[in-house]
N, CA, C, O and the ligand as a Tripos MOL2 file, in Angstrom:
@<TRIPOS>MOLECULE
protein
  305   303    77     0     0
PROTEIN
NO_CHARGES

@<TRIPOS>ATOM
      1 N         184.1950  126.1850   42.3580 N.3       1 MET1
      2 CA        184.4480  125.3900   41.1440 C.3       1 MET1
      3 C         183.5000  124.1850   41.1050 C.2       1 MET1
      4 O         183.2870  123.5150   42.1150 O.2       1 MET1
      5 N         182.9450  123.9300   39.9380 N.am      2 THR2
      6 CA        182.0170  122.7990   39.8020 C.3       2 THR2
      7 C         182.6910  121.6430   39.0810 C.2       2 THR2
      8 O         183.8080  121.7720   38.5810 O.2       2 THR2
      9 N         182.0050  120.5270   39.0340 N.am      3 ALA3
     10 CA        182.5360  119.3570   38.3240 C.3       3 ALA3
     11 C         182.7470  119.6800   36.8520 C.2       3 ALA3
     12 O         183.6840  119.1730   36.2350 O.2       3 ALA3
     13 N         181.8870  120.5160   36.2850 N.am      4 ALA4
     14 CA        182.0190  120.8600   34.8700 C.3       4 ALA4
     15 C         183.3120  121.6310   34.6080 C.2       4 ALA4
     16 O         183.9060  121.5120   33.5360 O.2       4 ALA4
     17 N         183.7380  122.4120   35.5790 N.am      5 ASP5
     18 CA        184.9960  123.1330   35.4330 C.3       5 ASP5
     19 C         186.1810  122.1710   35.3950 C.2       5 ASP5
     20 O         187.1590  122.4010   34.6830 O.2       5 ASP5
     21 N         186.0830  121.1150   36.1550 N.am      6 LEU6
     22 CA        187.1830  120.1550   36.2360 C.3       6 LEU6
     23 C         187.2200  119.2190   35.0390 C.2       6 LEU6
     24 O         188.2890  118.9060   34.5170 O.2       6 LEU6
     25 N         186.0620  118.7820   34.6150 N.am      7 PHE7
     26 CA        186.0120  117.6970   33.6390 C.3       7 PHE7
     27 C         185.4890  118.1350   32.2830 C.2       7 PHE7
     28 O         185.3500  117.3000   31.3890 O.2       7 PHE7
     29 N         185.1980  119.3980   32.1020 N.am      8 GLY8
     30 CA        184.6660  119.8670   30.8430 C.3       8 GLY8
     31 C         183.1570  119.7610   30.8280 C.2       8 GLY8
     32 O         182.5490  119.2110   31.7460 O.2       8 GLY8
     33 N         182.5560  120.2980   29.7690 N.am      9 PRO9
     34 CA        181.0880  120.2900   29.6900 C.3       9 PRO9
     35 C         180.5560  118.8650   29.6910 C.2       9 PRO9
     36 O         181.1450  117.9770   29.0760 O.2       9 PRO9
     37 N         179.4590  118.6520   30.3710 N.am     10 ILE10
     38 CA        178.8240  117.3410   30.3800 C.3      10 ILE10
     39 C         178.0800  117.1430   29.0690 C.2      10 ILE10
     40 O         177.2970  117.9970   28.6530 O.2      10 ILE10
     41 N         178.3250  116.0310   28.4350 N.am     11 GLU11
     42 CA        177.6390  115.7600   27.1710 C.3      11 GLU11
     43 C         176.1540  115.5350   27.4310 C.2      11 GLU11
     44 O         175.7680  114.8110   28.3480 O.2      11 GLU11
     45 N         175.3540  116.1540   26.6230 N.am     12 ARG12
     46 CA        173.9000  116.0230   26.7870 C.3      12 ARG12
     47 C         173.2890  115.4350   25.5240 C.2      12 ARG12
     48 O         173.7510  115.6930   24.4130 O.2      12 ARG12
     49 N         172.2630  114.6560   25.7130 N.am     13 GLY13
     50 CA        171.4630  114.2190   24.5800 C.3      13 GLY13
     51 C         171.8850  112.8790   24.0030 C.2      13 GLY13
     52 O         171.0580  111.9790   23.8510 O.2      13 GLY13
     53 N         173.1550  112.7400   23.6840 N.am     14 ARG14
     54 CA        173.5610  111.5440   22.9540 C.3      14 ARG14
     55 C         173.9350  110.3830   23.8610 C.2      14 ARG14
     56 O         173.4310  109.2700   23.7100 O.2      14 ARG14
     57 N         174.8100  110.6520   24.7890 N.am     15 ARG15
     58 CA        175.3220  109.5690   25.6060 C.3      15 ARG15
     59 C         174.3300  109.1690   26.6710 C.2      15 ARG15
     60 O         173.6710  110.0100   27.2830 O.2      15 ARG15
     61 N         174.2360  107.8840   26.8790 N.am     16 ILE16
     62 CA        173.4550  107.3790   27.9950 C.3      16 ILE16
     63 C         174.3420  107.3890   29.2280 C.2      16 ILE16
     64 O         175.4490  106.8520   29.2210 O.2      16 ILE16
     65 N         173.8410  108.0040   30.2790 N.am     17 VAL17
     66 CA        174.5800  108.0080   31.5360 C.3      17 VAL17
     67 C         174.3630  106.6630   32.2190 C.2      17 VAL17
     68 O         173.2290  106.2450   32.4550 O.2      17 VAL17
     69 N         175.4500  106.0060   32.5250 N.am     18 ARG18
     70 CA        175.3390  104.6740   33.1200 C.3      18 ARG18
     71 C         175.7450  104.6870   34.5820 C.2      18 ARG18
     72 O         176.6980  105.3510   34.9900 O.2      18 ARG18
     73 N         174.9800  103.9230   35.3530 N.am     19 MET19
     74 CA        175.3650  103.6750   36.7350 C.3      19 MET19
     75 C         176.5150  102.6800   36.7360 C.2      19 MET19
     76 O         176.6140  101.8220   35.8590 O.2      19 MET19
     77 N         177.3660  102.8080   37.7190 N.am     20 HIS20
     78 CA        178.5600  101.9790   37.8190 C.3      20 HIS20
     79 C         178.3800  100.9560   38.9390 C.2      20 HIS20
     80 O         177.8540  101.2700   40.0070 O.2      20 HIS20
     81 N         178.8260   99.7340   38.6770 N.am     21 ALA21
     82 CA        178.7340   98.7040   39.7110 C.3      21 ALA21
     83 C         179.8210   98.9380   40.7560 C.2      21 ALA21
     84 O         181.0100   98.8060   40.4660 O.2      21 ALA21
     85 N         179.4070   99.2840   41.9660 N.am     22 VAL22
     86 CA        180.3700   99.5080   43.0400 C.3      22 VAL22
     87 C         180.6980   98.2010   43.7530 C.2      22 VAL22
     88 O         181.6830   98.1080   44.4860 O.2      22 VAL22
     89 N         179.8520   97.1870   43.5250 N.am     23 ASP23
     90 CA        180.1180   95.8620   44.0760 C.3      23 ASP23
     91 C         179.3800   94.8820   43.1840 C.2      23 ASP23
     92 O         178.4020   95.2480   42.5320 O.2      23 ASP23
     93 N         179.8300   93.6650   43.1510 N.am     24 HIS24
     94 CA        179.0900   92.6790   42.3640 C.3      24 HIS24
     95 C         179.2470   91.3010   42.9590 C.2      24 HIS24
     96 O         180.1910   91.0300   43.7010 O.2      24 HIS24
     97 N         178.3070   90.4320   42.6250 N.am     25 GLY25
     98 CA        178.3210   89.0850   43.1790 C.3      25 GLY25
     99 C         177.2340   88.2530   42.5300 C.2      25 GLY25
    100 O         176.5910   88.6680   41.5660 O.2      25 GLY25
    101 N         177.0470   87.0650   43.0850 N.am     26 LEU26
    102 CA        176.0560   86.1530   42.5380 C.3      26 LEU26
    103 C         174.9040   85.9910   43.5180 C.2      26 LEU26
    104 O         175.1050   85.9390   44.7320 O.2      26 LEU26
    105 N         173.6960   85.9130   42.9740 N.am     27 ALA27
    106 CA        172.5430   85.6080   43.8050 C.3      27 ALA27
    107 C         172.6800   84.1800   44.3320 C.2      27 ALA27
    108 O         173.2570   83.3270   43.6570 O.2      27 ALA27
    109 N         172.1560   83.9100   45.5350 N.am     28 PRO28
    110 CA        172.2470   82.5530   46.0940 C.3      28 PRO28
    111 C         171.4830   81.5280   45.2700 C.2      28 PRO28
    112 O         171.8180   80.3440   45.2960 O.2      28 PRO28
    113 N         170.4710   81.9580   44.5470 N.am     29 SER29
    114 CA        169.7510   81.0530   43.6590 C.3      29 SER29
    115 C         169.1310   81.8690   42.5360 C.2      29 SER29
    116 O         168.9000   83.0710   42.6660 O.2      29 SER29
    117 N         168.8710   81.1850   41.4350 N.am     30 ILE30
    118 CA        168.2540   81.8660   40.2940 C.3      30 ILE30
    119 C         166.7380   81.7740   40.4230 C.2      30 ILE30
    120 O         166.1890   80.6830   40.5770 O.2      30 ILE30
    121 N         166.0770   82.8970   40.3630 N.am     31 LEU31
    122 CA        164.6250   82.9220   40.4430 C.3      31 LEU31
    123 C         164.0200   82.6230   39.0720 C.2      31 LEU31
    124 O         164.6810   82.8030   38.0490 O.2      31 LEU31
    125 N         162.7580   82.1650   39.0460 N.am     32 PRO32
    126 CA        162.0970   81.9020   37.7610 C.3      32 PRO32
    127 C         162.1300   83.1270   36.8550 C.2      32 PRO32
    128 O         161.7900   84.2330   37.2740 O.2      32 PRO32
    129 N         162.5400   82.9180   35.6230 N.am     33 GLY33
    130 CA        162.5880   84.0200   34.6690 C.3      33 GLY33
    131 C         163.9650   84.6470   34.5530 C.2      33 GLY33
    132 O         164.2300   85.3930   33.6100 O.2      33 GLY33
    133 N         164.8470   84.3520   35.5060 N.am     34 TRP34
    134 CA        166.1920   84.9090   35.4160 C.3      34 TRP34
    135 C         167.0240   84.1210   34.4180 C.2      34 TRP34
    136 O         166.8610   82.9100   34.2690 O.2      34 TRP34
    137 N         167.9020   84.8140   33.7500 N.am     35 LYS35
    138 CA        168.8290   84.1610   32.8300 C.3      35 LYS35
    139 C         170.1820   83.9120   33.4900 C.2      35 LYS35
    140 O         170.8860   82.9620   33.1480 O.2      35 LYS35
    141 N         170.5380   84.7810   34.4450 N.am     36 THR36
    142 CA        171.8310   84.6450   35.1260 C.3      36 THR36
    143 C         171.6580   84.9980   36.5990 C.2      36 THR36
    144 O         170.7270   85.7160   36.9640 O.2      36 THR36
    145 N         172.5580   84.4910   37.4480 N.am     37 PRO37
    146 CA        172.5520   84.9020   38.8660 C.3      37 PRO37
    147 C         173.4190   86.1300   39.1060 C.2      37 PRO37
    148 O         173.5680   86.5620   40.2490 O.2      37 PRO37
    149 N         173.9930   86.6990   38.0480 N.am     38 ASN38
    150 CA        174.8860   87.8410   38.2150 C.3      38 ASN38
    151 C         174.1350   89.0350   38.7930 C.2      38 ASN38
    152 O         173.0330   89.3730   38.3600 O.2      38 ASN38
    153 N         174.7550   89.6550   39.7700 N.am     39 GLY39
    154 CA        174.1480   90.8480   40.3440 C.3      39 GLY39
    155 C         175.1930   91.8900   40.6550 C.2      39 GLY39
    156 O         176.3900   91.6070   40.7050 O.2      39 GLY39
    157 N         174.7210   93.0880   40.8610 N.am     40 GLY40
    158 CA        175.6400   94.1620   41.2180 C.3      40 GLY40
    159 C         174.9020   95.2510   41.9730 C.2      40 GLY40
    160 O         173.6880   95.4120   41.8540 O.2      40 GLY40
    161 N         175.6730   95.9930   42.7520 N.am     41 HIS41
    162 CA        175.1430   97.1660   43.4440 C.3      41 HIS41
    163 C         175.5210   98.3750   42.6010 C.2      41 HIS41
    164 O         176.6980   98.7120   42.4730 O.2      41 HIS41
    165 N         174.5130   99.0230   42.0290 N.am     42 PHE42
    166 CA        174.7640  100.0930   41.0620 C.3      42 PHE42
    167 C         174.5060  101.4590   41.6680 C.2      42 PHE42
    168 O         173.4770  101.7120   42.2950 O.2      42 PHE42
    169 N         175.4890  102.3320   41.4540 N.am     43 LYS43
    170 CA        175.3420  103.7270   41.8540 C.3      43 LYS43
    171 C         175.7520  104.6010   40.6870 C.2      43 LYS43
    172 O         176.5990  104.2300   39.8740 O.2      43 LYS43
    173 N         175.1310  105.7750   40.6200 N.am     44 CYS44
    174 CA        175.4520  106.7400   39.5780 C.3      44 CYS44
    175 C         176.2030  107.9120   40.1870 C.2      44 CYS44
    176 O         176.1070  108.1910   41.3820 O.2      44 CYS44
    177 N         176.9490  108.5830   39.3300 N.am     45 ARG45
    178 CA        177.6790  109.7600   39.7980 C.3      45 ARG45
    179 C         176.7440  110.8870   40.2270 C.2      45 ARG45
    180 O         177.1580  111.8080   40.9310 O.2      45 ARG45
    181 N         175.4760  110.8130   39.8000 N.am     46 CYS46
    182 CA        174.5180  111.8360   40.2130 C.3      46 CYS46
    183 C         174.0590  111.6180   41.6500 C.2      46 CYS46
    184 O         173.3990  112.4750   42.2380 O.2      46 CYS46
    185 N         174.4140  110.4720   42.2040 N.am     47 GLY47
    186 CA        174.0080  110.1840   43.5660 C.3      47 GLY47
    187 C         172.9050  109.1400   43.6560 C.2      47 GLY47
    188 O         172.5880  108.6620   44.7450 O.2      47 GLY47
    189 N         172.3130  108.7800   42.5020 N.am     48 HIS48
    190 CA        171.2640  107.7690   42.5060 C.3      48 HIS48
    191 C         171.8490  106.4220   42.9010 C.2      48 HIS48
    192 O         172.8560  105.9860   42.3440 O.2      48 HIS48
    193 N         171.2160  105.7690   43.8620 N.am     49 ASP49
    194 CA        171.6600  104.4530   44.3170 C.3      49 ASP49
    195 C         170.5650  103.4500   43.9960 C.2      49 ASP49
    196 O         169.5020  103.4600   44.6170 O.2      49 ASP49
    197 N         170.8320  102.5730   43.0120 N.am     50 ALA50
    198 CA        169.8170  101.6160   42.5730 C.3      50 ALA50
    199 C         169.7780  100.3870   43.4610 C.2      50 ALA50
    200 O         168.8780   99.5580   43.3290 O.2      50 ALA50
    201 N         170.7450  100.2540   44.3680 N.am     51 GLY51
    202 CA        170.7960   99.0620   45.1970 C.3      51 GLY51
    203 C         171.2660   97.8550   44.3780 C.2      51 GLY51
    204 O         171.8720   98.0010   43.3170 O.2      51 GLY51
    205 N         170.9710   96.6730   44.8950 N.am     52 TRP52
    206 CA        171.4020   95.4450   44.2210 C.3      52 TRP52
    207 C         170.3970   95.0340   43.1610 C.2      52 TRP52
    208 O         169.1960   94.9420   43.4130 O.2      52 TRP52
    209 N         170.9230   94.7890   41.9670 N.am     53 LEU53
    210 CA        170.1110   94.3070   40.8550 C.3      53 LEU53
    211 C         170.7090   92.9860   40.3750 C.2      53 LEU53
    212 O         171.9260   92.8030   40.3910 O.2      53 LEU53
    213 N         169.8380   92.0650   39.9480 N.am     54 PHE54
    214 CA        170.3130   90.7450   39.5290 C.3      54 PHE54
    215 C         169.8030   90.4220   38.1250 C.2      54 PHE54
    216 O         169.1610   91.2400   37.4660 O.2      54 PHE54
    217 N         170.1130   89.1970   37.6930 N.am     55 ASN55
    218 CA        169.7430   88.7560   36.3360 C.3      55 ASN55
    219 C         170.3980   89.6470   35.2880 C.2      55 ASN55
    220 O         169.7520   90.0840   34.3360 O.2      55 ASN55
    221 N         171.6700   89.9060   35.4740 N.am     56 LEU56
    222 CA        172.3990   90.7920   34.5700 C.3      56 LEU56
    223 C         173.4340   90.0080   33.7770 C.2      56 LEU56
    224 O         173.9820   89.0160   34.2580 O.2      56 LEU56
    225 N         173.6920   90.4600   32.5640 N.am     57 SER57
    226 CA        174.7450   89.8490   31.7590 C.3      57 SER57
    227 C         176.1120   90.3630   32.2180 C.2      57 SER57
    228 O         176.2080   91.3820   32.9020 O.2      57 SER57
    229 N         177.1590   89.6430   31.8320 N.am     58 ASP58
    230 CA        178.5080   90.1020   32.1550 C.3      58 ASP58
    231 C         178.7540   91.4920   31.5910 C.2      58 ASP58
    232 O         179.4190   92.3170   32.2170 O.2      58 ASP58
    233 N         178.2150   91.7450   30.4080 N.am     59 THR59
    234 CA        178.3900   93.0590   29.7760 C.3      59 THR59
    235 C         177.7170   94.1540   30.5960 C.2      59 THR59
    236 O         178.2670   95.2410   30.7690 O.2      59 THR59
    237 N         176.5320   93.8570   31.0940 N.am     60 GLU60
    238 CA        175.8210   94.8510   31.9030 C.3      60 GLU60
    239 C         176.5790   95.1470   33.2000 C.2      60 GLU60
    240 O         176.6330   96.2910   33.6530 O.2      60 GLU60
    241 N         177.1540   94.1140   33.7790 N.am     61 ILE61
    242 CA        177.9430   94.3130   34.9990 C.3      61 ILE61
    243 C         179.1560   95.1840   34.6870 C.2      61 ILE61
    244 O         179.4760   96.1090   35.4340 O.2      61 ILE61
    245 N         179.8170   94.8830   33.5920 N.am     62 ARG62
    246 CA        181.0660   95.5600   33.2580 C.3      62 ARG62
    247 C         180.8290   97.0070   32.8190 C.2      62 ARG62
    248 O         181.5440   97.9220   33.2270 O.2      62 ARG62
    249 N         179.8150   97.1880   31.9850 N.am     63 ARG63
    250 CA        179.5910   98.5150   31.4020 C.3      63 ARG63
    251 C         178.6840   99.3900   32.2420 C.2      63 ARG63
    252 O         178.7100  100.6150   32.1210 O.2      63 ARG63
    253 N         177.8870   98.7750   33.0870 N.am     64 GLY64
    254 CA        176.9500   99.5460   33.8870 C.3      64 GLY64
    255 C         175.5630   99.5480   33.2700 C.2      64 GLY64
    256 O         175.3540   99.0300   32.1730 O.2      64 GLY64
    257 N         174.6330  100.1290   33.9790 N.am     65 LEU65
    258 CA        173.2390  100.1890   33.5450 C.3      65 LEU65
    259 C         172.8100  101.6440   33.4230 C.2      65 LEU65
    260 O         173.2750  102.4930   34.1840 O.2      65 LEU65
    261 N         171.9270  101.9410   32.4730 N.am     66 PRO66
    262 CA        171.4450  103.3190   32.3330 C.3      66 PRO66
    263 C         170.8200  103.8180   33.6280 C.2      66 PRO66
    264 O         170.0460  103.1110   34.2730 O.2      66 PRO66
    265 N         171.1610  105.0290   33.9920 N.am     67 CYS67
    266 CA        170.6190  105.6190   35.2140 C.3      67 CYS67
    267 C         169.2260  106.1870   34.9370 C.2      67 CYS67
    268 O         169.0780  107.0400   34.0620 O.2      67 CYS67
    269 N         168.2030  105.7310   35.6660 N.am     68 PRO68
    270 CA        166.8450  106.2450   35.4290 C.3      68 PRO68
    271 C         166.7120  107.7140   35.7660 C.2      68 PRO68
    272 O         165.8610  108.4110   35.2120 O.2      68 PRO68
    273 N         167.5440  108.1830   36.6680 N.am     69 ASN69
    274 CA        167.5100  109.5900   37.0650 C.3      69 ASN69
    275 C         168.1230  110.4780   35.9830 C.2      69 ASN69
    276 O         167.5230  111.4740   35.5780 O.2      69 ASN69
    277 N         169.3100  110.1160   35.5220 N.am     70 CYS70
    278 CA        170.0190  110.9410   34.5360 C.3      70 CYS70
    279 C         169.3800  110.8820   33.1500 C.2      70 CYS70
    280 O         169.4810  111.8410   32.3840 O.2      70 CYS70
    281 N         168.7240  109.7680   32.8210 N.am     71 ASN71
    282 CA        168.2120  109.5760   31.4640 C.3      71 ASN71
    283 C         166.7160  109.8130   31.3410 C.2      71 ASN71
    284 O         166.1290  109.5320   30.2960 O.2      71 ASN71
    285 N         166.0970  110.3240   32.3850 N.am     72 GLU72
    286 CA        164.6400  110.4240   32.3600 C.3      72 GLU72
    287 C         164.1330  111.4770   31.3750 C.2      72 GLU72
    288 O         162.9760  111.4200   30.9580 O.2      72 GLU72
    289 N         164.9830  112.4380   30.9960 N.am     73 ALA73
    290 CA        164.5380  113.5040   30.1040 C.3      73 ALA73
    291 C         164.5910  113.0830   28.6320 C.2      73 ALA73
    292 O         164.1720  113.8290   27.7470 O.2      73 ALA73
    293 N         165.1090  111.8850   28.3880 N.am     74 LYS74
    294 CA        165.2430  111.4130   27.0190 C.3      74 LYS74
    295 C         163.8780  111.2710   26.3560 C.2      74 LYS74
    296 O         162.9300  110.7800   26.9690 O.2      74 LYS74
    297 N         163.7820  111.7060   25.0950 N.am     75 ASN75
    298 CA        162.4900  111.7060   24.4110 C.3      75 ASN75
    299 C         162.3350  110.4940   23.5130 C.2      75 ASN75
    300 O         162.3470  110.6190   22.2880 O.2      75 ASN75
    301 N         162.1910  109.3460   24.1030 N.am     76 ASP76
    302 CA        161.7860  108.1870   23.2950 C.3      76 ASP76
    303 C         161.1470  107.1690   24.2090 C.2      76 ASP76
    304 O         160.7270  106.1060   23.7520 O.2      76 ASP76
    305 ZN        172.4150  109.3220   37.4300 Zn       77 ZN77
@<TRIPOS>BOND
     1     1     2 1
     2     2     3 1
     3     3     4 2
     4     3     5 am
     5     5     6 1
     6     6     7 1
     7     7     8 2
     8     7     9 am
     9     9    10 1
    10    10    11 1
    11    11    12 2
    12    11    13 am
    13    13    14 1
    14    14    15 1
    15    15    16 2
    16    15    17 am
    17    17    18 1
    18    18    19 1
    19    19    20 2
    20    19    21 am
    21    21    22 1
    22    22    23 1
    23    23    24 2
    24    23    25 am
    25    25    26 1
    26    26    27 1
    27    27    28 2
    28    27    29 am
    29    29    30 1
    30    30    31 1
    31    31    32 2
    32    31    33 am
    33    33    34 1
    34    34    35 1
    35    35    36 2
    36    35    37 am
    37    37    38 1
    38    38    39 1
    39    39    40 2
    40    39    41 am
    41    41    42 1
    42    42    43 1
    43    43    44 2
    44    43    45 am
    45    45    46 1
    46    46    47 1
    47    47    48 2
    48    47    49 am
    49    49    50 1
    50    50    51 1
    51    51    52 2
    52    51    53 am
    53    53    54 1
    54    54    55 1
    55    55    56 2
    56    55    57 am
    57    57    58 1
    58    58    59 1
    59    59    60 2
    60    59    61 am
    61    61    62 1
    62    62    63 1
    63    63    64 2
    64    63    65 am
    65    65    66 1
    66    66    67 1
    67    67    68 2
    68    67    69 am
    69    69    70 1
    70    70    71 1
    71    71    72 2
    72    71    73 am
    73    73    74 1
    74    74    75 1
    75    75    76 2
    76    75    77 am
    77    77    78 1
    78    78    79 1
    79    79    80 2
    80    79    81 am
    81    81    82 1
    82    82    83 1
    83    83    84 2
    84    83    85 am
    85    85    86 1
    86    86    87 1
    87    87    88 2
    88    87    89 am
    89    89    90 1
    90    90    91 1
    91    91    92 2
    92    91    93 am
    93    93    94 1
    94    94    95 1
    95    95    96 2
    96    95    97 am
    97    97    98 1
    98    98    99 1
    99    99   100 2
   100    99   101 am
   101   101   102 1
   102   102   103 1
   103   103   104 2
   104   103   105 am
   105   105   106 1
   106   106   107 1
   107   107   108 2
   108   107   109 am
   109   109   110 1
   110   110   111 1
   111   111   112 2
   112   111   113 am
   113   113   114 1
   114   114   115 1
   115   115   116 2
   116   115   117 am
   117   117   118 1
   118   118   119 1
   119   119   120 2
   120   119   121 am
   121   121   122 1
   122   122   123 1
   123   123   124 2
   124   123   125 am
   125   125   126 1
   126   126   127 1
   127   127   128 2
   128   127   129 am
   129   129   130 1
   130   130   131 1
   131   131   132 2
   132   131   133 am
   133   133   134 1
   134   134   135 1
   135   135   136 2
   136   135   137 am
   137   137   138 1
   138   138   139 1
   139   139   140 2
   140   139   141 am
   141   141   142 1
   142   142   143 1
   143   143   144 2
   144   143   145 am
   145   145   146 1
   146   146   147 1
   147   147   148 2
   148   147   149 am
   149   149   150 1
   150   150   151 1
   151   151   152 2
   152   151   153 am
   153   153   154 1
   154   154   155 1
   155   155   156 2
   156   155   157 am
   157   157   158 1
   158   158   159 1
   159   159   160 2
   160   159   161 am
   161   161   162 1
   162   162   163 1
   163   163   164 2
   164   163   165 am
   165   165   166 1
   166   166   167 1
   167   167   168 2
   168   167   169 am
   169   169   170 1
   170   170   171 1
   171   171   172 2
   172   171   173 am
   173   173   174 1
   174   174   175 1
   175   175   176 2
   176   175   177 am
   177   177   178 1
   178   178   179 1
   179   179   180 2
   180   179   181 am
   181   181   182 1
   182   182   183 1
   183   183   184 2
   184   183   185 am
   185   185   186 1
   186   186   187 1
   187   187   188 2
   188   187   189 am
   189   189   190 1
   190   190   191 1
   191   191   192 2
   192   191   193 am
   193   193   194 1
   194   194   195 1
   195   195   196 2
   196   195   197 am
   197   197   198 1
   198   198   199 1
   199   199   200 2
   200   199   201 am
   201   201   202 1
   202   202   203 1
   203   203   204 2
   204   203   205 am
   205   205   206 1
   206   206   207 1
   207   207   208 2
   208   207   209 am
   209   209   210 1
   210   210   211 1
   211   211   212 2
   212   211   213 am
   213   213   214 1
   214   214   215 1
   215   215   216 2
   216   215   217 am
   217   217   218 1
   218   218   219 1
   219   219   220 2
   220   219   221 am
   221   221   222 1
   222   222   223 1
   223   223   224 2
   224   223   225 am
   225   225   226 1
   226   226   227 1
   227   227   228 2
   228   227   229 am
   229   229   230 1
   230   230   231 1
   231   231   232 2
   232   231   233 am
   233   233   234 1
   234   234   235 1
   235   235   236 2
   236   235   237 am
   237   237   238 1
   238   238   239 1
   239   239   240 2
   240   239   241 am
   241   241   242 1
   242   242   243 1
   243   243   244 2
   244   243   245 am
   245   245   246 1
   246   246   247 1
   247   247   248 2
   248   247   249 am
   249   249   250 1
   250   250   251 1
   251   251   252 2
   252   251   253 am
   253   253   254 1
   254   254   255 1
   255   255   256 2
   256   255   257 am
   257   257   258 1
   258   258   259 1
   259   259   260 2
   260   259   261 am
   261   261   262 1
   262   262   263 1
   263   263   264 2
   264   263   265 am
   265   265   266 1
   266   266   267 1
   267   267   268 2
   268   267   269 am
   269   269   270 1
   270   270   271 1
   271   271   272 2
   272   271   273 am
   273   273   274 1
   274   274   275 1
   275   275   276 2
   276   275   277 am
   277   277   278 1
   278   278   279 1
   279   279   280 2
   280   279   281 am
   281   281   282 1
   282   282   283 1
   283   283   284 2
   284   283   285 am
   285   285   286 1
   286   286   287 1
   287   287   288 2
   288   287   289 am
   289   289   290 1
   290   290   291 1
   291   291   292 2
   292   291   293 am
   293   293   294 1
   294   294   295 1
   295   295   296 2
   296   295   297 am
   297   297   298 1
   298   298   299 1
   299   299   300 2
   300   299   301 am
   301   301   302 1
   302   302   303 1
   303   303   304 2
@<TRIPOS>SUBSTRUCTURE
     1 MET1         2 RESIDUE 1 A MET
     2 THR2         6 RESIDUE 1 A THR
     3 ALA3        10 RESIDUE 1 A ALA
     4 ALA4        14 RESIDUE 1 A ALA
     5 ASP5        18 RESIDUE 1 A ASP
     6 LEU6        22 RESIDUE 1 A LEU
     7 PHE7        26 RESIDUE 1 A PHE
     8 GLY8        30 RESIDUE 1 A GLY
     9 PRO9        34 RESIDUE 1 A PRO
    10 ILE10       38 RESIDUE 1 A ILE
    11 GLU11       42 RESIDUE 1 A GLU
    12 ARG12       46 RESIDUE 1 A ARG
    13 GLY13       50 RESIDUE 1 A GLY
    14 ARG14       54 RESIDUE 1 A ARG
    15 ARG15       58 RESIDUE 1 A ARG
    16 ILE16       62 RESIDUE 1 A ILE
    17 VAL17       66 RESIDUE 1 A VAL
    18 ARG18       70 RESIDUE 1 A ARG
    19 MET19       74 RESIDUE 1 A MET
    20 HIS20       78 RESIDUE 1 A HIS
    21 ALA21       82 RESIDUE 1 A ALA
    22 VAL22       86 RESIDUE 1 A VAL
    23 ASP23       90 RESIDUE 1 A ASP
    24 HIS24       94 RESIDUE 1 A HIS
    25 GLY25       98 RESIDUE 1 A GLY
    26 LEU26      102 RESIDUE 1 A LEU
    27 ALA27      106 RESIDUE 1 A ALA
    28 PRO28      110 RESIDUE 1 A PRO
    29 SER29      114 RESIDUE 1 A SER
    30 ILE30      118 RESIDUE 1 A ILE
    31 LEU31      122 RESIDUE 1 A LEU
    32 PRO32      126 RESIDUE 1 A PRO
    33 GLY33      130 RESIDUE 1 A GLY
    34 TRP34      134 RESIDUE 1 A TRP
    35 LYS35      138 RESIDUE 1 A LYS
    36 THR36      142 RESIDUE 1 A THR
    37 PRO37      146 RESIDUE 1 A PRO
    38 ASN38      150 RESIDUE 1 A ASN
    39 GLY39      154 RESIDUE 1 A GLY
    40 GLY40      158 RESIDUE 1 A GLY
    41 HIS41      162 RESIDUE 1 A HIS
    42 PHE42      166 RESIDUE 1 A PHE
    43 LYS43      170 RESIDUE 1 A LYS
    44 CYS44      174 RESIDUE 1 A CYS
    45 ARG45      178 RESIDUE 1 A ARG
    46 CYS46      182 RESIDUE 1 A CYS
    47 GLY47      186 RESIDUE 1 A GLY
    48 HIS48      190 RESIDUE 1 A HIS
    49 ASP49      194 RESIDUE 1 A ASP
    50 ALA50      198 RESIDUE 1 A ALA
    51 GLY51      202 RESIDUE 1 A GLY
    52 TRP52      206 RESIDUE 1 A TRP
    53 LEU53      210 RESIDUE 1 A LEU
    54 PHE54      214 RESIDUE 1 A PHE
    55 ASN55      218 RESIDUE 1 A ASN
    56 LEU56      222 RESIDUE 1 A LEU
    57 SER57      226 RESIDUE 1 A SER
    58 ASP58      230 RESIDUE 1 A ASP
    59 THR59      234 RESIDUE 1 A THR
    60 GLU60      238 RESIDUE 1 A GLU
    61 ILE61      242 RESIDUE 1 A ILE
    62 ARG62      246 RESIDUE 1 A ARG
    63 ARG63      250 RESIDUE 1 A ARG
    64 GLY64      254 RESIDUE 1 A GLY
    65 LEU65      258 RESIDUE 1 A LEU
    66 PRO66      262 RESIDUE 1 A PRO
    67 CYS67      266 RESIDUE 1 A CYS
    68 PRO68      270 RESIDUE 1 A PRO
    69 ASN69      274 RESIDUE 1 A ASN
    70 CYS70      278 RESIDUE 1 A CYS
    71 ASN71      282 RESIDUE 1 A ASN
    72 GLU72      286 RESIDUE 1 A GLU
    73 ALA73      290 RESIDUE 1 A ALA
    74 LYS74      294 RESIDUE 1 A LYS
    75 ASN75      298 RESIDUE 1 A ASN
    76 ASP76      302 RESIDUE 1 A ASP
    77 ZN77       305 GROUP 0 **** ****
């Protein structure tokens, strides 16, 4: 049995697959060009691990970030 059997067909094309913040915190200092010290450790369900990313908005932390692996086939 695959994940698709459990959760239904995976939507393709329209939805952006987002990595989920498995941990989050603040950078010890804001670097030049940063707007916020917010950071998070982002992982995707595909297994992609983006590591810690900073300079993120609260919305980006909460909603996640587009996965470069899952969204690479997008034509734009
Ligand atoms: Zn992914």
